[in-house]
DRENLUM-110298 format. One record per residue (C-alpha): residue in one letter; x, y, z. Coordinates in Angstrom, 2 decimals, padded with zeros to 5 digits. Layout:
<pts>
PT  type       px       py       pz
PT     A        X        Y        Z
...
</pts>
This chain:
<pts>
PT  type       px       py       pz
PT     X   017.20  -022.25  -011.08
PT     X   014.37  -021.38  -013.21
PT     X   015.22  -018.34  -016.40
PT     X   015.59  -014.76  -014.44
PT     X   012.25  -013.17  -015.45
PT     X   014.82  -009.82  -014.25
PT     X   018.87  -010.08  -015.29
PT     X   021.17  -007.00  -014.43
PT     X   024.29  -007.74  -016.44
PT     X   027.16  -005.32  -016.00
PT     X   024.84  -001.82  -014.99
PT     X   027.42   000.75  -014.31
PT     X   026.35   004.50  -013.55
PT     X   029.55   007.56  -012.76
PT     X   028.13   010.93  -011.51
PT     X   031.19   012.64  -012.85
PT     X   034.32   010.96  -010.09
PT     X   031.50   009.40  -008.73
PT     X   030.77   005.26  -009.49
PT     X   027.40   004.83  -007.78
PT     X   026.64   001.27  -009.96
PT     X   030.33  -000.71  -010.77
PT     X   029.04  -003.57  -012.93
PT     X   026.24  -004.05  -011.14
PT     X   025.07  -008.08  -011.89
PT     X   022.20  -010.84  -010.68
PT     X   018.94  -011.73  -011.47
PT     X   016.09  -012.48  -009.88
PT     X   013.90  -016.36  -010.87
PT     X   010.11  -016.39  -010.71
PT     X   008.55  -016.53  -008.16
PT     X   011.70  -015.83  -006.06
PT     X   011.86  -012.37  -003.19
PT     X   015.75  -011.71  -003.88
PT     X   016.67  -008.80  -001.44
PT     X   019.46  -006.46  -002.22
PT     X   020.97  -004.57   000.76
PT     X   023.93  -002.86   002.04
PT     X   024.82   000.40   003.76
PT     X   023.45   004.24   003.22
PT     X   025.52   005.21   000.41
PT     X   026.07   002.10  -001.69
PT     X   024.57   003.12  -004.80
PT     X   020.74   001.29  -004.00
PT     X   019.14   004.29  -004.68
PT     X   021.16   004.69  -007.90
PT     X   020.28   000.47  -009.02
PT     X   016.77   000.98  -008.58
PT     X   016.15   004.51  -010.68
PT     X   018.58   002.60  -013.10
PT     X   016.21  -000.62  -013.51
PT     X   012.68   001.51  -013.14
PT     X   014.05   003.67  -016.17
PT     X   014.62   007.27  -014.57
PT     X   018.07   007.23  -014.83
PT     X   020.09   006.24  -017.74
PT     X   023.05   003.25  -017.59
PT     X   026.19   004.73  -018.80
PT     X   027.49   000.49  -018.66
PT     X   025.78  -002.65  -018.73
PT     X   022.02  -004.31  -019.61
PT     X   018.99  -004.83  -018.20
PT     X   016.88  -007.50  -019.80
PT     X   013.24  -008.92  -018.76
PT     X   011.31  -011.25  -019.26
PT     X   013.28  -012.56  -022.26
PT     X   013.76  -008.69  -023.81
PT     X   016.72  -005.83  -023.66
PT     X   014.58  -003.12  -021.55
PT     X   017.68  -001.11  -021.31
PT     X   016.93   001.68  -022.86
PT     X   013.13   001.59  -022.56
PT     X   011.12   004.09  -020.76
PT     X   009.54   004.00  -017.61
PT     X   006.34   003.51  -018.58
PT     X   007.20   001.05  -020.80
PT     X   008.90  -000.88  -018.58
PT     X   005.44  -000.98  -016.46
PT     X   003.42  -002.43  -019.42
PT     X   005.85  -004.97  -019.98
PT     X   005.80  -005.64  -016.02
PT     X   008.05  -004.18  -014.00
PT     X   006.57  -001.97  -011.22
PT     X   007.78  -000.07  -008.38
PT     X   006.96   001.01  -004.58
PT     X   008.97   004.09  -003.37
PT     X   011.42   005.25  -000.16
PT     X   009.03   008.04   000.30
PT     X   005.19   007.21   000.34
PT     X   003.39   007.96  -003.15
PT     X  -000.45   008.67  -002.32
PT     X  -003.19   011.08  -003.28
PT     X  -003.13   011.73   000.18
PT     X  -007.00   013.55  -000.40
PT     X  -008.05   010.24  -002.47
PT     X  -009.90   007.09  -000.89
PT     X  -008.17   004.61  -000.54
PT     X  -009.89   002.97  -002.87
PT     X  -010.03   005.34  -005.61
PT     X  -006.16   005.63  -005.61
PT     X  -006.19   002.67  -006.29
PT     X  -008.84   002.82  -009.24
PT     X  -006.24   005.61  -010.45
PT     X  -003.26   002.64  -011.04
PT     X  -006.10   000.23  -012.14
PT     X  -006.87   002.68  -015.41
PT     X  -003.30   003.73  -015.96
PT     X  -002.47   000.55  -016.63
PT     X  -005.03   000.03  -018.65
PT     X  -004.51   002.90  -020.80
PT     X  -008.47   004.59  -020.01
PT     X  -010.24   007.11  -018.30
PT     X  -013.10   007.43  -016.53
PT     X  -016.26   008.89  -018.22
PT     X  -016.86   012.37  -017.13
PT     X  -020.38   012.30  -017.94
PT     X  -020.63   009.79  -015.27
PT     X  -020.40   009.46  -011.81
PT     X  -016.77   007.99  -010.68
PT     X  -018.85   005.01  -009.07
PT     X  -020.58   004.21  -012.01
PT     X  -017.33   002.47  -013.11
PT     X  -017.67  -001.14  -011.35
PT     X  -015.13  -003.37  -013.36
PT     X  -012.66  -000.96  -012.08
PT     X  -013.55  -000.78  -008.70
PT     X  -014.09  -004.48  -007.94
PT     X  -010.78  -004.99  -009.19
PT     X  -009.60  -001.36  -006.85
PT     X  -011.60  -003.50  -003.56
PT     X  -010.02  -006.66  -004.32
PT     X  -006.34  -005.49  -004.50
PT     X  -007.20  -003.24  -001.54
PT     X  -008.17  -006.92   000.33
PT     X  -004.88  -008.58  -000.84
PT     X  -003.06  -005.81   000.54
PT     X  -004.74  -005.81   004.23
PT     X  -006.84  -002.94   003.81
PT     X  -010.38  -004.56   003.47
PT     X  -012.91  -002.32   005.47
PT     X  -010.26   000.71   004.64
PT     X  -011.55   001.79   000.98
PT     X  -013.47   005.04   001.43
PT     X  -011.67   006.25   004.15
PT     X  -009.14   009.26   002.43
PT     X  -005.83   007.85   002.59
PT     X  -004.39   011.06   004.10
PT     X  -005.61   010.34   007.36
PT     X  -004.22   006.17   007.23
PT     X  -002.26   004.92   009.73
PT     X   001.72   005.27   008.09
PT     X   001.82   001.47   007.66
PT     X  -001.46   001.60   005.62
PT     X  -000.22   004.16   003.73
PT     X   002.43   001.73   002.50
PT     X   000.20  -001.23   002.00
PT     X  -001.83   000.92  -000.20
PT     X   001.68   001.67  -001.92
PT     X   002.16  -001.37  -002.42
PT     X  -001.46  -001.74  -004.33
PT     X  -001.11   000.57  -006.93
PT     X   002.22  -001.02  -007.61
PT     X   000.36  -004.49  -007.76
PT     X  -001.81  -002.85  -009.92
PT     X  -000.58  -003.10  -012.51
PT     X  -000.35  -006.26  -012.55
PT     X   003.80  -006.64  -012.83
PT     X   005.25  -009.77  -012.92
PT     X   008.23  -008.55  -011.56
PT     X   007.65  -005.54  -008.25
PT     X   010.32  -003.42  -006.80
PT     X   009.58  -002.90  -003.32
PT     X   011.85  -000.03  -001.93
PT     X   012.05   000.48   001.57
PT     X   008.34  -000.89   002.09
PT     X   009.01  -000.90   005.97
PT     X   010.68   002.67   006.74
PT     X   009.32   004.84   009.07
PT     X   007.30   001.42   010.42
PT     X   006.76   000.54   014.20
PT     X   007.34  -002.51   015.09
PT     X   003.59  -003.86   015.06
PT     X   003.52  -002.19   011.27
PT     X   006.51  -004.63   010.07
PT     X   004.70  -007.17   011.27
PT     X   001.71  -006.90   009.24
PT     X   003.88  -005.73   005.81
PT     X   005.81  -009.22   006.38
PT     X   003.14  -011.83   005.26
PT     X   001.97  -009.28   003.20
PT     X   005.21  -009.42   001.00
PT     X   005.53  -012.35   001.72
PT     X   002.24  -013.74   000.18
PT     X   003.76  -011.68  -003.44
PT     X   005.87  -014.72  -004.40
PT     X   003.22  -016.68  -005.24
PT     X   001.95  -014.83  -008.21
PT     X   005.40  -013.40  -009.18
PT     X   008.78  -012.16  -008.61
PT     X   009.81  -009.14  -005.94
PT     X   013.03  -007.44  -006.13
PT     X   013.44  -005.61  -002.33
PT     X   015.34  -003.11  -001.14
PT     X   014.98  -003.28   002.72
PT     X   016.84  -001.81   005.74
PT     X   015.08  -004.09   008.20
PT     X   017.93  -007.21   008.36
PT     X   015.17  -008.96   010.14
PT     X   012.93  -008.28   008.10
PT     X   015.27  -009.67   004.97
PT     X   016.32  -012.69   006.25
PT     X   012.64  -013.75   006.96
PT     X   011.78  -013.24   003.82
PT     X   014.67  -013.46   001.26
PT     X   015.19  -016.52  -001.04
PT     X   018.32  -014.79  -002.11
PT     X   020.33  -012.18  -000.96
PT     X   022.92  -009.73  -002.80
PT     X   024.90  -006.76  -000.90
PT     X   025.76  -003.92  -002.77
PT     X   028.27  -002.10  -001.55
PT     X   030.16   000.85  -002.98
PT     X   028.36   000.17  -005.97
PT     X   029.22  -003.49  -006.48
PT     X   028.00  -006.62  -005.53
PT     X   030.33  -008.31  -003.25
PT     X   027.83  -011.35  -002.20
PT     X   025.28  -012.62  -003.98
PT     X   023.19  -016.26  -001.90
PT     X   021.04  -017.27   000.65
PT     X   019.99  -016.21   003.70
PT     X   022.80  -018.40   005.24
PT     X   025.13  -018.07   003.03
PT     X   024.95  -014.11   003.39
PT     X   025.06  -014.81   007.36
PT     X   028.35  -017.04   007.23
PT     X   029.92  -015.02   004.96
PT     X   032.75  -013.27   006.60
PT     X   033.37  -010.70   003.52
PT     X   029.59  -009.76   003.96
PT     X   030.04  -009.44   007.86
PT     X   033.30  -007.34   007.67
PT     X   031.60  -004.61   004.78
PT     X   027.97  -004.38   006.16
PT     X   026.59  -006.35   008.22
PT     X   028.35  -006.76   011.48
PT     X   028.50  -009.20   013.67
PT     X   025.60  -008.31   016.00
PT     X   023.08  -009.26   012.82
PT     X   024.86  -011.97   011.47
PT     X   024.85  -013.89   014.86
PT     X   021.86  -012.69   016.46
</pts>
C-alpha cells in the first residue's frame, strides 16, 4: 500500500471524565476514499475537529504529507492541503454559487478582490470558480443565489468550497445529511470521482453510500477504532455487527 497522506497515531481527547477519542490510529493513502463510521456519540465529530485543528489533542500525533501537524493551526493545515466540509451546510446564503467559490479560491491564494474594480473583472478567479462549480455538478447554476439552491445542491456547493483550497485530502463530514434518495444518488458519483485527484476521509451515516464508495472503512465505537478493513471485511466482522451495523445492514 502507498505511503499514507494522512496518518493518525494514538490520538486522544478527554473532556473531564469523558474520553471522546481513545488512542485512535488509522491512515488514509493517496487516491483512497476511507470512510469513518460509528454510532452517534462515538467521537467522530471530536476526531474530525482534532484532524482539522479546531480541537487540540491530549495525546497522540497527526502526520500529513510527511509532516507532523499535531499542533499546526487550522489555516495552516488548509494551506498544507488538508480541507474539510461540515455536517451543517456553511455557505454564504446571500451570495451566488460562483461568488461563494470565488471567496474560497481567494482565501487559498491569500489575495483580495480589488475594491476599485467590479468583482466580475477578476476573470481568472471566476474562471476557476466556474470550473469548480462544473466539477461538483452545478454547471448552469453559478448565478443562483445560494440560499435558493435545493438542499442537495447546497451540499454540492460546500464540497466545491472545500475543493477550492486544492486539498491533497478532503474530509467530508456527513455530506449526505438531510438528503433525499435522489440527491444522495447525485452525490455518490461526485464523491467517487474525487479519488482521481485526491484522498477522501468520509464521515457518513448512510451505510449504502459508505459501502458503495469506500476503499477502506474504520469503525469508531466509544472513542476507539474497533476495526479497519475493506467493505467486505467490515460486513463480515461479528464485532462490528454487534457494536454498530446490525444484521440488516451487514447482510443487506
